[in-house]
Structures are given as structure tokens and as C-alpha cells.
Backbone and ligand atoms as CSV (ligand in chain L), in Angstrom:
chain,resi,resn,atom,element,x,y,z
A,1,MET,N,N,-76.994,-72.976,194.901
A,1,MET,CA,C,-76.196,-72.037,194.344
A,1,MET,C,C,-76.688,-70.606,195.031
A,2,PRO,N,N,-76.554,-70.466,196.102
A,2,PRO,CA,C,-76.822,-68.853,196.429
A,2,PRO,C,C,-76.177,-67.943,195.734
A,3,SER,N,N,-77.180,-66.758,195.337
A,3,SER,CA,C,-76.410,-65.770,194.691
A,3,SER,C,C,-76.329,-64.456,195.405
A,4,SER,N,N,-75.979,-64.509,196.491
A,4,SER,CA,C,-75.984,-63.336,197.394
A,4,SER,C,C,-75.027,-62.402,197.309
A,5,SER,N,N,-73.830,-63.045,196.481
A,5,SER,CA,C,-72.673,-62.040,196.345
A,5,SER,C,C,-72.029,-62.317,194.982
A,6,HIS,N,N,-71.477,-60.957,194.619
A,6,HIS,CA,C,-70.714,-61.081,193.353
A,6,HIS,C,C,-69.375,-60.622,193.533
A,7,ALA,N,N,-68.815,-60.676,195.004
A,7,ALA,CA,C,-67.776,-59.961,195.070
A,7,ALA,C,C,-66.521,-60.450,194.497
A,8,ALA,N,N,-66.576,-61.796,194.016
A,8,ALA,CA,C,-65.323,-62.436,193.546
A,8,ALA,C,C,-65.481,-62.163,192.046
A,9,THR,N,N,-66.554,-62.143,191.478
A,9,THR,CA,C,-66.692,-61.990,190.166
A,9,THR,C,C,-67.881,-61.529,189.561
A,10,GLU,N,N,-67.746,-60.798,188.307
A,10,GLU,CA,C,-68.769,-60.077,187.744
A,10,GLU,C,C,-69.907,-61.142,187.178
A,11,ALA,N,N,-69.557,-62.460,186.871
A,11,ALA,CA,C,-70.209,-63.378,186.241
A,11,ALA,C,C,-71.409,-63.618,187.189
A,12,ALA,N,N,-72.580,-63.665,186.362
A,12,ALA,CA,C,-73.744,-63.768,187.191
A,12,ALA,C,C,-74.576,-64.824,186.443
A,13,THR,N,N,-75.867,-65.126,186.990
A,13,THR,CA,C,-76.935,-65.701,186.201
A,13,THR,C,C,-78.119,-64.788,185.783
A,14,ILE,N,N,-78.319,-64.704,184.531
A,14,ILE,CA,C,-79.425,-63.707,183.939
A,14,ILE,C,C,-80.437,-64.549,183.430
A,15,LEU,N,N,-81.548,-64.397,183.760
A,15,LEU,CA,C,-82.722,-64.894,183.137
A,15,LEU,C,C,-83.470,-63.874,182.126
A,16,LEU,N,N,-83.449,-64.342,180.849
A,16,LEU,CA,C,-83.739,-63.580,179.733
A,16,LEU,C,C,-85.112,-63.973,179.160
A,17,VAL,N,N,-86.224,-63.195,179.615
A,17,VAL,CA,C,-87.674,-63.802,179.303
A,17,VAL,C,C,-88.088,-62.944,178.120
A,18,GLU,N,N,-88.054,-63.489,176.909
A,18,GLU,CA,C,-88.244,-62.638,175.697
A,18,GLU,C,C,-89.062,-63.725,174.642
A,19,ASP,N,N,-89.949,-63.188,173.981
A,19,ASP,CA,C,-90.662,-64.219,173.117
A,19,ASP,C,C,-90.142,-64.263,171.567
A,20,ASN,N,N,-89.368,-63.180,171.477
A,20,ASN,CA,C,-88.789,-62.969,169.995
A,20,ASN,C,C,-87.453,-63.623,170.002
A,21,GLU,N,N,-87.467,-64.771,169.177
A,21,GLU,CA,C,-86.218,-65.713,169.282
A,21,GLU,C,C,-85.067,-65.052,168.686
A,22,ASP,N,N,-85.262,-64.168,167.761
A,22,ASP,CA,C,-83.904,-63.390,167.143
A,22,ASP,C,C,-83.398,-62.674,168.556
A,23,ASN,N,N,-84.087,-61.948,169.176
A,23,ASN,CA,C,-83.843,-61.063,170.422
A,23,ASN,C,C,-82.919,-62.028,171.380
A,24,GLN,N,N,-83.694,-63.279,171.676
A,24,GLN,CA,C,-83.318,-64.054,172.660
A,24,GLN,C,C,-81.569,-64.584,172.085
A,25,ALA,N,N,-81.462,-64.947,170.964
A,25,ALA,CA,C,-80.191,-65.265,170.458
A,25,ALA,C,C,-79.211,-64.304,170.544
A,26,ILE,N,N,-79.526,-63.161,170.194
A,26,ILE,CA,C,-78.638,-61.920,170.166
A,26,ILE,C,C,-78.311,-61.461,171.606
A,27,TYR,N,N,-79.221,-61.444,172.411
A,27,TYR,CA,C,-78.845,-61.029,173.910
A,27,TYR,C,C,-78.272,-62.175,174.646
A,28,CYS,N,N,-78.477,-63.547,174.360
A,28,CYS,CA,C,-78.009,-64.381,174.835
A,28,CYS,C,C,-76.420,-64.485,174.870
A,29,ALA,N,N,-76.232,-64.286,173.449
A,29,ALA,CA,C,-74.799,-64.279,172.857
A,29,ALA,C,C,-73.970,-63.115,173.548
A,30,VAL,N,N,-74.263,-62.047,173.707
A,30,VAL,CA,C,-73.633,-61.009,174.252
A,30,VAL,C,C,-73.345,-61.328,175.594
A,31,LEU,N,N,-74.490,-61.723,176.414
A,31,LEU,CA,C,-74.244,-61.852,177.785
A,31,LEU,C,C,-73.515,-63.181,178.324
A,32,THR,N,N,-73.625,-64.075,177.267
A,32,THR,CA,C,-72.580,-65.194,177.511
A,32,THR,C,C,-71.054,-64.645,177.383
A,33,HIS,N,N,-70.962,-63.964,176.231
A,33,HIS,CA,C,-69.756,-63.256,175.949
A,33,HIS,C,C,-68.975,-62.720,177.221
A,34,HIS,N,N,-70.063,-61.931,177.912
A,34,HIS,CA,C,-69.734,-61.169,179.096
A,34,HIS,C,C,-69.364,-62.361,180.281
A,35,GLY,N,N,-69.397,-63.533,180.193
A,35,GLY,CA,C,-69.171,-64.637,181.327
A,35,GLY,C,C,-70.369,-64.948,181.876
A,36,HIS,N,N,-71.760,-64.492,181.581
A,36,HIS,CA,C,-72.781,-64.737,182.358
A,36,HIS,C,C,-73.426,-66.046,181.986
A,37,THR,N,N,-74.149,-66.495,182.982
A,37,THR,CA,C,-74.742,-67.699,182.453
A,37,THR,C,C,-76.322,-67.326,182.338
A,38,VAL,N,N,-76.829,-67.875,181.135
A,38,VAL,CA,C,-77.987,-67.041,180.759
A,38,VAL,C,C,-79.189,-68.288,180.854
A,39,LEU,N,N,-80.275,-67.865,181.418
A,39,LEU,CA,C,-81.371,-68.928,181.398
A,39,LEU,C,C,-82.515,-68.199,180.355
A,40,GLN,N,N,-83.050,-69.003,179.731
A,40,GLN,CA,C,-83.943,-68.388,178.682
A,40,GLN,C,C,-85.333,-68.861,178.744
A,41,ALA,N,N,-86.273,-67.942,178.664
A,41,ALA,CA,C,-87.657,-68.307,178.681
A,41,ALA,C,C,-88.539,-67.652,177.427
A,42,LEU,N,N,-89.459,-68.308,176.938
A,42,LEU,CA,C,-90.038,-67.554,175.705
A,42,LEU,C,C,-91.482,-67.238,175.947
A,43,ASP,N,N,-91.744,-67.273,177.391
A,43,ASP,CA,C,-93.213,-66.750,177.616
A,43,ASP,C,C,-93.018,-66.282,179.105
A,44,GLY,N,N,-93.896,-65.529,179.615
A,44,GLY,CA,C,-93.883,-65.035,180.921
A,44,GLY,C,C,-94.123,-66.134,182.127
A,45,GLU,N,N,-94.906,-67.293,181.610
A,45,GLU,CA,C,-95.270,-68.226,182.664
A,45,GLU,C,C,-93.873,-69.167,182.791
A,46,SER,N,N,-93.215,-69.337,181.793
A,46,SER,CA,C,-91.901,-70.222,181.848
A,46,SER,C,C,-90.762,-69.273,182.749
A,47,GLY,N,N,-90.856,-67.953,182.479
A,47,GLY,CA,C,-89.967,-67.075,183.109
A,47,GLY,C,C,-90.271,-67.083,184.508
A,48,VAL,N,N,-91.308,-67.037,184.952
A,48,VAL,CA,C,-91.938,-67.068,186.470
A,48,VAL,C,C,-91.264,-68.356,187.124
A,49,ARG,N,N,-91.308,-69.560,186.349
A,49,ARG,CA,C,-90.923,-70.789,186.883
A,49,ARG,C,C,-89.523,-70.768,186.982
A,50,LEU,N,N,-88.710,-70.411,185.900
A,50,LEU,CA,C,-87.362,-70.582,185.863
A,50,LEU,C,C,-86.813,-69.481,187.150
A,51,ALA,N,N,-87.404,-68.429,187.252
A,51,ALA,CA,C,-87.059,-67.484,188.274
A,51,ALA,C,C,-87.080,-67.981,189.618
A,52,ARG,N,N,-88.229,-68.640,189.992
A,52,ARG,CA,C,-88.307,-69.578,191.140
A,52,ARG,C,C,-87.449,-70.399,191.412
A,53,GLU,N,N,-87.066,-71.276,190.229
A,53,GLU,CA,C,-86.162,-72.506,190.438
A,53,GLU,C,C,-84.877,-72.034,190.405
A,54,HIS,N,N,-84.439,-71.007,189.869
A,54,HIS,CA,C,-82.912,-70.594,189.829
A,54,HIS,C,C,-82.622,-69.440,190.490
A,55,LEU,N,N,-83.404,-68.559,191.026
A,55,LEU,CA,C,-83.027,-67.369,191.765
A,55,LEU,C,C,-81.909,-66.651,190.810
A,56,PRO,N,N,-82.257,-66.069,189.689
A,56,PRO,CA,C,-81.253,-65.385,189.052
A,56,PRO,C,C,-80.808,-64.145,189.706
A,57,ASP,N,N,-79.711,-63.502,189.209
A,57,ASP,CA,C,-79.252,-62.293,189.730
A,57,ASP,C,C,-79.987,-61.019,189.162
A,58,VAL,N,N,-80.312,-61.170,187.940
A,58,VAL,CA,C,-81.005,-60.155,187.187
A,58,VAL,C,C,-81.990,-60.694,186.077
A,59,ILE,N,N,-83.163,-60.129,186.166
A,59,ILE,CA,C,-84.018,-60.583,185.145
A,59,ILE,C,C,-84.231,-59.627,183.967
A,60,ILE,N,N,-84.302,-60.124,182.765
A,60,ILE,CA,C,-84.390,-59.167,181.511
A,60,ILE,C,C,-85.816,-59.578,180.956
A,61,MET,N,N,-86.849,-58.740,181.246
A,61,MET,CA,C,-88.390,-58.993,181.109
A,61,MET,C,C,-89.057,-58.202,179.731
A,62,ASP,N,N,-89.062,-58.980,178.838
A,62,ASP,CA,C,-89.966,-58.303,177.734
A,62,ASP,C,C,-91.261,-58.210,178.183
A,63,ILE,N,N,-92.119,-57.089,177.467
A,63,ILE,CA,C,-93.515,-56.866,177.992
A,63,ILE,C,C,-94.543,-57.756,177.207
A,64,SER,N,N,-94.514,-57.656,175.829
A,64,SER,CA,C,-95.548,-58.246,175.154
A,64,SER,C,C,-95.140,-59.782,174.969
A,65,MET,N,N,-95.907,-60.678,175.507
A,65,MET,CA,C,-95.329,-61.976,175.474
A,65,MET,C,C,-96.599,-62.906,175.517
A,66,PRO,N,N,-96.692,-64.349,175.074
A,66,PRO,CA,C,-97.742,-65.115,175.472
A,66,PRO,C,C,-97.881,-65.382,176.782
A,67,ILE,N,N,-99.124,-66.047,177.062
A,67,ILE,CA,C,-99.593,-66.739,178.426
A,67,ILE,C,C,-99.539,-65.617,179.448
A,68,LEU,N,N,-98.306,-65.193,179.877
A,68,LEU,CA,C,-98.375,-64.360,180.757
A,68,LEU,C,C,-97.451,-63.093,180.225
A,69,ASN,N,N,-97.881,-61.843,180.206
A,69,ASN,CA,C,-97.161,-60.825,179.546
A,69,ASN,C,C,-95.864,-60.303,180.775
A,70,GLY,N,N,-95.266,-59.298,180.376
A,70,GLY,CA,C,-94.201,-59.137,181.247
A,70,GLY,C,C,-94.791,-58.447,182.391
A,71,TYR,N,N,-95.882,-57.508,182.390
A,71,TYR,CA,C,-96.191,-56.913,183.560
A,71,TYR,C,C,-96.940,-57.928,184.465
A,72,GLU,N,N,-97.567,-59.000,183.979
A,72,GLU,CA,C,-98.086,-59.877,184.894
A,72,GLU,C,C,-96.975,-60.932,185.522
A,73,ALA,N,N,-95.983,-61.196,184.674
A,73,ALA,CA,C,-94.850,-61.934,185.296
A,73,ALA,C,C,-94.301,-61.133,186.418
A,74,THR,N,N,-94.002,-59.987,186.125
A,74,THR,CA,C,-93.437,-58.964,187.282
A,74,THR,C,C,-94.096,-59.136,188.440
A,75,ARG,N,N,-95.495,-58.796,188.242
A,75,ARG,CA,C,-96.213,-58.686,189.376
A,75,ARG,C,C,-96.066,-59.926,190.232
A,76,LEU,N,N,-96.239,-61.106,189.749
A,76,LEU,CA,C,-95.997,-62.487,190.532
A,76,LEU,C,C,-94.816,-62.499,191.082
A,77,LEU,N,N,-93.608,-62.162,190.449
A,77,LEU,CA,C,-92.309,-62.304,191.145
A,77,LEU,C,C,-92.078,-61.344,192.265
A,78,LYS,N,N,-92.724,-60.017,192.083
A,78,LYS,CA,C,-92.600,-59.090,193.174
A,78,LYS,C,C,-93.531,-59.212,194.386
A,79,ALA,N,N,-94.475,-60.049,193.838
A,79,ALA,CA,C,-95.435,-60.526,195.197
A,79,ALA,C,C,-94.804,-61.869,196.012
A,80,ASP,N,N,-93.854,-62.337,195.661
A,80,ASP,CA,C,-93.314,-63.665,196.048
A,80,ASP,C,C,-92.198,-63.153,196.926
A,81,ALA,N,N,-91.989,-63.506,198.038
A,81,ALA,CA,C,-90.781,-63.195,199.021
A,81,ALA,C,C,-89.590,-63.589,198.533
A,82,ALA,N,N,-89.620,-64.895,197.710
A,82,ALA,CA,C,-88.383,-65.583,197.281
A,82,ALA,C,C,-87.857,-65.007,196.291
A,83,THR,N,N,-88.621,-64.040,195.515
A,83,THR,CA,C,-88.068,-63.594,194.081
A,83,THR,C,C,-88.120,-61.986,194.218
A,84,ALA,N,N,-88.819,-61.278,195.024
A,84,ALA,CA,C,-88.950,-59.881,195.051
A,84,ALA,C,C,-87.851,-59.150,195.027
A,85,HIS,N,N,-86.758,-59.646,195.548
A,85,HIS,CA,C,-85.568,-58.825,195.505
A,85,HIS,C,C,-84.646,-58.828,194.124
A,86,ILE,N,N,-84.994,-59.671,193.199
A,86,ILE,CA,C,-84.335,-59.900,192.059
A,86,ILE,C,C,-84.468,-58.725,191.239
A,87,PRO,N,N,-83.526,-57.722,190.664
A,87,PRO,CA,C,-83.776,-56.592,189.880
A,87,PRO,C,C,-84.350,-56.991,188.601
A,88,ILE,N,N,-85.372,-56.189,188.154
A,88,ILE,CA,C,-86.045,-56.651,186.875
A,88,ILE,C,C,-85.807,-55.506,185.693
A,89,ILE,N,N,-85.215,-55.701,184.654
A,89,ILE,CA,C,-85.242,-54.828,183.680
A,89,ILE,C,C,-86.183,-55.115,182.629
A,90,ALA,N,N,-87.201,-54.083,182.479
A,90,ALA,CA,C,-88.301,-54.296,181.408
A,90,ALA,C,C,-87.817,-53.609,180.251
A,91,LEU,N,N,-88.196,-54.534,179.185
A,91,LEU,CA,C,-87.876,-54.173,177.750
A,91,LEU,C,C,-89.149,-53.680,177.210
A,92,THR,N,N,-89.270,-52.397,177.276
A,92,THR,CA,C,-90.495,-51.778,176.840
A,92,THR,C,C,-90.469,-51.461,175.340
A,93,ALA,N,N,-91.573,-51.584,174.695
A,93,ALA,CA,C,-91.740,-51.578,173.278
A,93,ALA,C,C,-91.406,-50.334,172.688
A,94,HIS,N,N,-91.948,-49.331,173.445
A,94,HIS,CA,C,-91.976,-48.061,172.769
A,94,HIS,C,C,-91.064,-47.113,173.997
A,95,ALA,N,N,-90.545,-46.115,173.566
A,95,ALA,CA,C,-89.994,-45.210,174.509
A,95,ALA,C,C,-90.932,-44.328,175.197
A,96,MET,N,N,-92.182,-44.927,175.318
A,96,MET,CA,C,-93.288,-44.073,175.772
A,96,MET,C,C,-93.361,-43.911,177.430
A,97,ALA,N,N,-93.692,-42.651,177.789
A,97,ALA,CA,C,-93.799,-42.568,179.339
A,97,ALA,C,C,-94.636,-43.515,179.811
A,98,GLU,N,N,-95.984,-43.673,179.015
A,98,GLU,CA,C,-97.022,-44.565,179.420
A,98,GLU,C,C,-96.519,-46.041,179.652
A,99,ASP,N,N,-95.682,-46.554,178.812
A,99,ASP,CA,C,-95.223,-47.943,178.970
A,99,ASP,C,C,-94.346,-47.908,180.142
A,100,ARG,N,N,-93.455,-47.148,180.285
A,100,ARG,CA,C,-92.590,-47.021,181.396
A,100,ARG,C,C,-93.269,-47.023,182.862
A,101,GLN,N,N,-94.198,-46.131,182.769
A,101,GLN,CA,C,-95.060,-46.195,184.018
A,101,GLN,C,C,-95.769,-47.321,184.148
A,102,LYS,N,N,-96.271,-48.069,183.371
A,102,LYS,CA,C,-96.962,-49.364,183.608
A,102,LYS,C,C,-95.916,-50.381,184.159
A,103,ALA,N,N,-94.738,-50.352,183.427
A,103,ALA,CA,C,-93.797,-51.115,184.006
A,103,ALA,C,C,-93.270,-51.027,185.436
A,104,HIS,N,N,-93.282,-49.750,185.433
A,104,HIS,CA,C,-93.119,-49.324,187.111
A,104,HIS,C,C,-94.076,-49.770,187.899
A,105,ASP,N,N,-95.195,-49.727,187.510
A,105,ASP,CA,C,-96.314,-49.992,188.558
A,105,ASP,C,C,-96.467,-51.464,188.719
A,106,ALA,N,N,-95.939,-52.166,187.728
A,106,ALA,CA,C,-95.958,-53.796,187.679
A,106,ALA,C,C,-94.711,-54.066,188.732
A,107,GLY,N,N,-93.967,-53.425,189.050
A,107,GLY,CA,C,-92.809,-53.669,189.781
A,107,GLY,C,C,-91.438,-53.646,189.103
A,108,CYS,N,N,-91.258,-53.466,187.843
A,108,CYS,CA,C,-90.030,-53.246,187.303
A,108,CYS,C,C,-89.204,-52.439,187.813
A,109,ASP,N,N,-87.825,-52.632,188.038
A,109,ASP,CA,C,-86.824,-51.852,188.675
A,109,ASP,C,C,-86.141,-50.869,187.584
A,110,PHE,N,N,-85.770,-51.254,186.398
A,110,PHE,CA,C,-85.152,-50.684,185.416
A,110,PHE,C,C,-85.968,-50.591,184.103
A,111,TYR,N,N,-85.429,-49.998,182.980
A,111,TYR,CA,C,-86.190,-49.846,181.701
A,111,TYR,C,C,-85.345,-49.877,180.699
A,112,LEU,N,N,-85.428,-50.563,179.593
A,112,LEU,CA,C,-84.671,-50.322,178.239
A,112,LEU,C,C,-85.766,-50.257,177.235
A,113,ALA,N,N,-85.596,-49.224,176.371
A,113,ALA,CA,C,-86.656,-49.247,175.366
A,113,ALA,C,C,-85.989,-50.050,174.076
A,114,LYS,N,N,-86.990,-50.772,173.588
A,114,LYS,CA,C,-86.776,-51.585,172.376
A,114,LYS,C,C,-86.779,-50.656,171.214
A,115,PRO,N,N,-85.960,-50.923,170.160
A,115,PRO,CA,C,-84.927,-52.028,170.055
A,115,PRO,C,C,-83.924,-51.693,170.879
A,116,ALA,N,N,-83.532,-52.542,171.693
A,116,ALA,CA,C,-82.182,-52.257,172.781
A,116,ALA,C,C,-80.945,-52.831,172.007
A,117,GLU,N,N,-79.972,-52.256,171.905
A,117,GLU,CA,C,-78.883,-52.747,171.302
A,117,GLU,C,C,-78.073,-53.774,172.300
A,118,PRO,N,N,-77.605,-54.942,171.822
A,118,PRO,CA,C,-77.124,-55.800,172.586
A,118,PRO,C,C,-76.031,-55.417,173.677
A,119,ARG,N,N,-75.264,-54.374,173.133
A,119,ARG,CA,C,-74.172,-53.880,174.078
A,119,ARG,C,C,-74.719,-52.815,175.202
A,120,VAL,N,N,-75.959,-52.514,174.811
A,120,VAL,CA,C,-76.549,-51.607,175.757
A,120,VAL,C,C,-77.288,-52.379,176.848
A,121,VAL,N,N,-77.676,-53.541,176.629
A,121,VAL,CA,C,-78.442,-54.514,177.356
A,121,VAL,C,C,-77.193,-55.042,178.290
A,122,ALA,N,N,-76.158,-55.380,177.753
A,122,ALA,CA,C,-75.254,-55.870,178.694
A,122,ALA,C,C,-74.326,-55.056,179.550
A,123,ALA,N,N,-74.372,-53.707,179.096
A,123,ALA,CA,C,-73.935,-52.567,180.028
A,123,ALA,C,C,-74.830,-52.431,181.115
A,124,GLU,N,N,-76.208,-52.392,180.772
A,124,GLU,CA,C,-77.137,-52.274,182.065
A,124,GLU,C,C,-77.060,-53.280,182.851
A,125,VAL,N,N,-76.971,-54.595,182.556
A,125,VAL,CA,C,-76.776,-55.563,183.468
A,125,VAL,C,C,-75.639,-55.445,184.246
A,126,ALA,N,N,-74.393,-55.092,183.586
A,126,ALA,CA,C,-73.199,-54.785,184.502
A,126,ALA,C,C,-73.465,-53.568,185.424
A,127,ARG,N,N,-74.065,-52.806,184.926
A,127,ARG,CA,C,-74.392,-51.588,186.035
A,127,ARG,C,C,-75.192,-52.135,187.278
A,128,ILE,N,N,-76.262,-52.767,186.935
A,128,ILE,CA,C,-77.092,-53.257,187.944
A,128,ILE,C,C,-76.318,-54.424,188.931
A,129,LEU,N,N,-75.465,-55.123,188.364
A,129,LEU,CA,C,-74.733,-56.022,189.205
A,129,LEU,C,C,-73.711,-55.242,190.156
A,130,ALA,N,N,-73.263,-54.245,189.632
A,130,ALA,CA,C,-72.347,-53.381,190.384
A,130,ALA,C,C,-73.160,-52.772,191.328
A,131,LEU,N,N,-74.385,-52.279,191.236
A,131,LEU,CA,C,-75.208,-51.421,192.239
A,131,LEU,C,C,-75.463,-52.533,193.466
A,132,SER,N,N,-75.672,-53.653,193.092
A,132,SER,CA,C,-76.209,-54.802,194.120
A,132,SER,C,C,-75.061,-55.278,194.952
A,133,GLU,N,N,-73.912,-55.010,194.493
A,133,GLU,CA,C,-72.902,-55.463,195.247
A,133,GLU,C,C,-72.495,-54.734,196.381
A,134,ARG,N,N,-73.077,-53.563,196.478
A,134,ARG,CA,C,-72.914,-52.455,197.561
A,134,ARG,C,C,-73.572,-52.917,198.672
L,1,MN,MN,MN,-92.382,-59.649,172.715
């Protein structure tokens, strides 16, 4: 399933890496409603594994997670040529400049401050998919 083009459709494969099960359920529901296929990981290590297996179009990455946190998982994905191109949206716990800087330093491409409303997450995914079509 090569994912090099979305020209025919907005539907994409989204990897949601988030250890909070309520957030998982809410974000999964809204992204599925928008026609996307959602892969779910509850920790950073599973997220890295699913990213390598499925090469999703966009990754939504929580920061505070067990086993590997979002910074560590992002560093691994951005250091791997197979996954480095995949846009990563960091879900930063606070709208603090320091958190955004750390996410940026780890290689995250975009940021959303938590709590992020589901429609905001879906809109950001759509915006990023549109950017990568160009
Ligand atoms: Mn978390």
C-alpha cells in the first residue's frame, strides 16, 4: 500500500500514538468519520513499530507516554530513512514554548496543545494532507 499520493482522495492512514484511552477513542472516532483509516498505539514503542510496518500518511504523537515517550519515538522515526518523511503532529501537554521547542528538537513537524478538540485535530490532519499533495 504505497502512500505517496492523495490526489484521488483525502482519505489517508493516520497513526494515533496516545496512551490516554479516552483521547484515543475520541480522536479515532472523528478521524474515522472523516474517512481516514486510523492505526492506534498506546505507547511510543508500539507507535514506532506500527509506523515502520504501515508507513502512515500522518502521525499524531502524544508526548507523555510509557516505554518510549513522544520525543524518543519521534527521534527514532526521524532517524530512519523509511519513516523520516512522515509528518508528525506533537500533542504537547502545555502550550508552553519550552514543550514546543523540545518537540521541535526531537523532529516533530507540527504541534497541537492539549487538550486539543477533536475537530481541531481533524482540521490539522486535513491541512497537513493538503500540504503534502503539492
Ligand atoms: Mn500521555
